C-alpha positions, -999 to 999 in steps of 0.1 A, spaced: -231 57 271 -224 48 308 -222 86 317 -255 92 300 -270 66 323 -256 85 352 -264 120 342 -300 115 331 -313 105 364 -295 133 380 -310 157 355 -344 142 360 -342 146 399 -332 184 395 -361 189 371 -386 173 398 -370 193 426 -372 225 405 -411 222 400 -431 242 427 -455 218 443 -474 247 459 -508 254 442 -512 288 429 -542 311 440 -557 309 405 -555 269 406 -570 269 439 -600 289 426 -605 266 399 -601 234 417 -625 247 445 -653 261 421 -669 226 416 -667 217 454 -703 220 469 -689 236 502 -676 265 482 -696 295 466 -677 309 437 -685 342 419 -667 362 392 -679 398 390 -671 424 366 -662 458 383 -694 473 367 -716 454 392 -707 480 417 -729 506 399 -703 534 404 -709 551 370 -738 573 381 -722 582 415 -706 617 418 -671 608 425 -640 628 428 -612 624 404 -592 604 426 -621 581 432 -628 579 395 -593 568 389 -596 541 415 -627 527 400 -612 528 364 -582 509 376 -605 480 387 -612 452 363 -630 424 381 -636 406 415 -631 369 420 -649 357 451 -647 323 467 -661 313 501 -663 282 522 -695 280 542 -687 259 573 -712 236 588 -712 208 615 -706 181 588 -677 198 570 -657 211 599 -627 187 590 -628 199 555 -630 235 565 -595 231 585 -581 215 555 -592 242 530 -581 270 556 -547 253 557 -543 251 519 -552 289 516 -526 298 543 -499 279 525 -506 295 492 -507 330 508 -474 324 525 -459 327 490 -432 355 492 -446 371 461 -476 383 480 -469 414 501 -489 423 530 -509 455 533 -527 450 564 -540 426 589 -576 424 600 -590 414 633 -626 420 644 -654 404 662 -665 387 630 -631 370 626 -596 374 614 -579 380 580 -556 399 559 -551 421 528 -521 411 505 -511 422 469 -492 411 439 -472 437 418 -450 468 426 -460 492 454 -473 519 429 -486 495 403 -506 467 420 -521 440 396 -540 420 423 -553 425 458 -563 395 478 -586 400 507 -591 371 531 -610 366 562 -623 336 581 -646 330 610 -643 297 629 -682 297 631 -691 307 595 -661 297 572 -640 319 551 -640 341 521 -612 349 496 -616 379 472 -593 387 445 -596 421 433 -580 423 397 -571 457 381 -545 475 360 -518 494 377 -539 499 409 -523 521 438 -526 513 474 -542 546 479 -568 536 454 -581 511 478 -592 537 503 -607 557 475 -624 528 461 -642 520 494 -652 556 497 -667 555 462 -686 521 472 -700 539 503 -710 569 482 -729 544 459 -750 528 486 -742 495 471 -762 469 490 -747 436 474 -771 434 446 -761 408 421 -742 387 447 -769 363 454 -760 336 479 -726 348 486 -740 382 496 -759 366 522 -728 346 533 -706 378 535 -732 397 556 -734 368 581 
């Protein structure tokens, strides 16, 4: 019985230490959706209206591998600047997870960002596009699909350009992303 009293706290300690305290990206989306500083949108891939566009076979394969988009944006204002910094720090902590593989970094006059993915190099399950501007806020886009290929991203962008998609159906978040 004495051994049991010694062993149980040690097992409990290992269990607590073994649990990850880092929030997942999915949990972050769910937790932030109700925050009034965020704009949250879940979109089916069909919103891009690519069915009627004349696409190459590669572009058609890229479109078919896409399932949906989850968009989360934080609009920075003078009154929420401190919360912006906290939320930006949370996103950076989540994205440092070694499961996310970096595809590219972005740096433009609008701000900075990156593109990362989850999955294998030739079978990507999720692409994460993150961009932030210290003046406007940040946007986090999860592109969910089935066995997407990195080359599909380029093909998908070309297909969207062919479609003349202007952001219909994005509402308030479309205005935010345009600046």
